[in-house]
C-alpha positions in Angstrom: 9.4 -3.7 -5.8 7.0 -2.9 -3.0 3.6 -1.2 -3.1 2.0 0.9 -0.4 -1.8 1.3 -0.1 -4.6 2.0 2.3 -7.8 0.2 3.0 -11.2 1.8 3.3 -10.6 2.5 7.0 -7.3 4.3 6.4 -5.1 1.5 7.6 -1.7 1.6 5.8 -0.1 -1.5 4.3 3.0 -2.5 2.2 3.2 -5.5 0.0 5.6 -7.1 -2.6 2.6 -7.8 -4.9 0.5 -5.1 -6.5 -3.0 -5.4 -5.1 -6.1 -5.0 -7.2 -9.2 -3.1 -6.0 -12.1 -5.1 -4.8 -15.4 -3.6 -3.7 -14.3 -2.8 -0.2 -10.8 -4.4 0.1 -7.6 -4.7 -1.8 -7.1 -8.2 -3.2 -3.6 -9.8 -3.5 -2.7 -12.9 -5.5 -1.4 -14.6 -2.3 -4.3 -13.6 -0.1 -2.5 -11.2 2.2 0.4 -13.5 3.0 3.0 -10.9 2.1 1.3 -7.8 3.5 2.6 -5.8 6.4 0.5 -3.3 8.3 2.3 0.0 8.7 2.1 2.6 11.5 -0.2 5.6 10.6 1.7 8.3 8.7 4.3 6.0 7.2 3.0 6.2 3.6 3.0 10.0 3.7 6.6 9.9 4.9 7.7 7.5 2.2 6.0 9.0 -0.8 5.6 12.6 0.3 1.8 12.8 -0.1 -1.3 11.5 1.7 -3.2 8.5 0.2 -6.7 7.2 0.5 -8.4 3.9 -0.5 -9.6 5.6 -3.7 -5.9 6.1 -4.8 -4.1 3.4 -6.7 -1.3 1.6 -4.9 2.0 3.4 -5.2 5.2 1.6 -6.1 8.2 2.4 -4.0 11.3 3.1 -6.1 14.7 2.0 -5.2 17.0 4.8 -4.0 20.4 4.9 -5.6 23.2 6.2 -3.5 
């Protein structure tokens, strides 16, 4: 699965690994190797609500057709 999250500056990211909260940054097991920066507004479009750094990463669910 993939996780979406924001850093303390509001920058949006997606990652295959679930990050854990550090003091100022999200920490990933592979040290940001599998993280992709997303255009602003992408997370709200994907999960239908606005996130902030204080929110836990949200897992994207697979859509069945």
